[in-house]
C-alpha positions as CSV (number, residue, x, y, z in Angstrom):
1,X,-46.5,-40.5,-3.3
2,X,-43.5,-39.8,-5.4
3,X,-43.5,-41.5,-8.9
4,X,-40.9,-41.2,-11.6
5,X,-41.0,-43.1,-14.8
6,X,-37.8,-44.4,-16.5
7,X,-38.9,-43.1,-19.9
8,X,-39.1,-39.6,-18.4
9,X,-35.5,-39.7,-17.3
10,X,-32.8,-38.3,-19.6
11,X,-30.2,-40.9,-20.6
12,X,-26.6,-39.8,-20.2
13,X,-23.2,-41.4,-20.6
14,X,-21.9,-41.7,-17.1
15,X,-18.2,-41.0,-16.2
16,X,-17.6,-44.8,-16.2
17,X,-18.9,-45.1,-19.8
18,X,-22.2,-46.8,-19.0
19,X,-25.5,-45.4,-20.4
20,X,-27.4,-44.2,-17.3
21,X,-30.8,-42.8,-16.3
22,X,-31.1,-41.3,-12.8
23,X,-34.3,-42.4,-11.2
24,X,-34.0,-40.9,-7.7
25,X,-31.7,-38.4,-6.1
26,X,-32.4,-36.5,-2.9
27,X,-31.1,-33.2,-4.3
28,X,-33.2,-33.3,-7.4
29,X,-36.3,-35.2,-6.5
30,X,-39.1,-34.7,-3.9
31,X,-38.2,-37.9,-2.1
32,X,-36.8,-37.9,1.5
33,X,-34.0,-40.5,1.0
34,X,-30.2,-40.3,1.5
35,X,-29.3,-42.6,-1.4
36,X,-29.5,-42.3,-5.2
37,X,-30.9,-44.8,-7.6
38,X,-30.0,-45.1,-11.3
39,X,-30.5,-47.6,-14.1
40,X,-27.5,-48.4,-16.2
41,X,-26.8,-50.2,-19.5
42,X,-23.7,-51.8,-20.9
43,X,-23.4,-53.1,-24.5
44,X,-22.2,-56.6,-25.2
45,X,-18.4,-56.9,-25.5
46,X,-17.8,-53.6,-23.6
47,X,-16.7,-52.7,-20.1
48,X,-17.3,-49.8,-17.8
49,X,-14.2,-47.7,-16.9
50,X,-12.5,-48.5,-13.6
51,X,-13.5,-46.0,-10.9
52,X,-13.9,-45.6,-7.2
53,X,-16.5,-44.0,-5.0
54,X,-15.9,-42.6,-1.5
55,X,-19.4,-44.0,-0.6
56,X,-20.9,-47.4,-0.8
57,X,-22.7,-48.7,-3.9
58,X,-24.9,-51.7,-4.8
59,X,-25.3,-53.1,-8.3
60,X,-28.4,-55.2,-8.9
61,X,-28.4,-56.9,-12.3
62,X,-31.7,-56.9,-14.1
63,X,-30.7,-58.4,-17.4
64,X,-27.6,-60.0,-18.9
65,X,-24.3,-61.3,-17.5
66,X,-20.8,-60.1,-16.9
67,X,-17.6,-60.1,-14.9
68,X,-17.8,-57.8,-11.9
69,X,-14.5,-56.4,-10.5
70,X,-14.3,-55.1,-7.0
71,X,-10.8,-54.4,-5.6
72,X,-8.7,-57.5,-6.2
73,X,-11.7,-59.8,-6.7
74,X,-13.7,-60.7,-9.8
75,X,-16.9,-62.8,-10.1
76,X,-19.3,-63.9,-12.8
77,X,-22.6,-62.1,-12.3
78,X,-26.0,-62.4,-14.0
79,X,-29.5,-61.2,-13.8
80,X,-30.8,-61.5,-10.2
81,X,-27.4,-60.9,-8.5
82,X,-26.7,-58.1,-6.1
83,X,-23.1,-56.8,-5.6
84,X,-22.0,-54.6,-2.7
85,X,-19.1,-52.3,-3.4
86,X,-17.5,-50.8,-0.3
87,X,-16.3,-47.2,-0.2
88,X,-12.9,-46.7,-1.9
89,X,-12.9,-50.0,-3.8
90,X,-11.9,-49.9,-7.4
91,X,-14.8,-51.3,-9.5
92,X,-15.8,-52.0,-13.1
93,X,-18.1,-54.3,-14.9
94,X,-17.4,-56.3,-18.2
95,X,-20.3,-57.4,-20.3
96,X,-19.3,-61.0,-21.2
97,X,-22.7,-62.0,-22.7
98,X,-24.4,-61.6,-26.0
99,X,-27.1,-59.2,-24.7
100,X,-27.0,-55.8,-23.1
101,X,-26.3,-55.8,-19.3
102,X,-28.9,-53.8,-17.5
103,X,-28.4,-53.0,-13.8
104,X,-29.6,-50.8,-11.0
105,X,-27.1,-48.7,-9.0
106,X,-27.9,-47.7,-5.5
107,X,-25.4,-45.2,-4.0
108,X,-25.5,-44.4,-0.3
109,X,-25.2,-41.6,0.6
110,X,-26.4,-40.2,-2.8
111,X,-23.9,-40.0,-5.7
112,X,-22.1,-36.7,-6.3
113,X,-19.3,-36.0,-8.8
114,X,-17.0,-35.2,-5.9
115,X,-17.5,-38.8,-4.6
116,X,-16.2,-40.4,-7.8
117,X,-12.7,-40.7,-9.2
118,X,-11.3,-42.6,-12.2
119,X,-8.9,-45.5,-11.5
120,X,-6.3,-47.3,-13.5
121,X,-7.4,-50.8,-14.6
122,X,-5.5,-53.3,-12.5
């Protein structure tokens, strides 16, 4: 069994401006997976920076609400929603609520710095 506790993961500011704790990454953990898993937070009234990944990503909202932008589309999202982000799509999340947005990020194959690039907000 592989077990990693959220409180044992160092929190960083990700390149998109969210506060992030990486829970699972095949290059850094003893888990035979090809994806990475992280928990991210976004304060009320803020937005992540627009960016693209060359790989697919899923956001699963655990708490809060916001406006998710993927390519030319935008949708209201809230706790319990999952959003698939295809490779190459510009993406960012706005926190439109009064509480922090907390979400899980699943990147497949696993996130690498080389797979991410900033994008200009449309």
